[in-house]
Structures are given as structure tokens and as C-alpha cells.
N, C-alpha and C positions, 0 to 999 in steps of 0.2 A: 687616624685622621686627627690632626691637632686643631683644626678651625672649628668654630662653633657653628652649629647648624641653624640656630634660631637667633634671629637679630631683632632687637627691639628698637623701633624707631617711634618716638612720641608723635601722635597725631596733632598737627598744629592747631586744629579747630576745637580742641577740648583741653580743659584745665588738668592739672595734675590730679586734683580731687576726683574729677570725673573719671579719669583713667583708672585710678585706684578703685573706684566704686564698680566700674566695668569688670576689672580683673576679679574682684571680690564676687561679683554675680557669677562670673565664669567658673570660678573654683567651687562656688556653692552648687551649681549645676553638676559639675563633674563629681563632687563627693555625694550629692543626692542620687545620681545614677549609680555610683558604686554601691551605696548602701542598699538601694533597691535590688541591685543584682545579688548582693549577699543574702538579702531576705528571701529572695526567690530561690537561691541555691539551698536554703535551709528547708524550704517548703517542697522542693522538687523530689520526685521519687528516687530512691536509692538505685544503684545499677541493677539490682535484681528485680526491679519493677515494683517494689513495695516501699510505702512511707511508714511513718510512725502510726498513723491511724489505722493503716491496713494491718500493721503488725499487731496492734492491740485487738483488732477484730479477729485476726486468726488466732491469737492466744485465747481469746474468749470462746471461740469455736472449739479449740482443742480441749479447753477446760470443761465444756459442756459434754463433750464426748466421753470424758472419763468418769 
């Protein structure tokens, strides 16, 4: 497909500066959501059901048994 799917048409009721600010706010929101999802992924449990804290607890338990 050679045609563009997104077409930008300036809104006649706002200035170019207002349009720029609106785009900046939209991108800030997008990047903030992305960053939050990245942080949540780091805190999420690993596929085997344990996370870093649980691994440390398990290691401490194993060390106490020896």
C-alpha cells in the first residue's frame, strides 16, 4: 500500500503553537504510559511465579536449612 494512512489536517480554530502543545502533551502521555508499562514489567513475577524478592526469601530459607 503506497498511500498514507494518517492524514494531518490543521484545526482552523487553534494556532500552530496550540497544535504543537497538544501534540507535545499527547506524546508525553504516550511515553509516560510506556514507561509505566516498562516499570510494571520489571516488577512483575517471572514466568515461573517468583520475583526477585521471592528468590531472595527462598535463598535465605535454603541457607537456613544448611
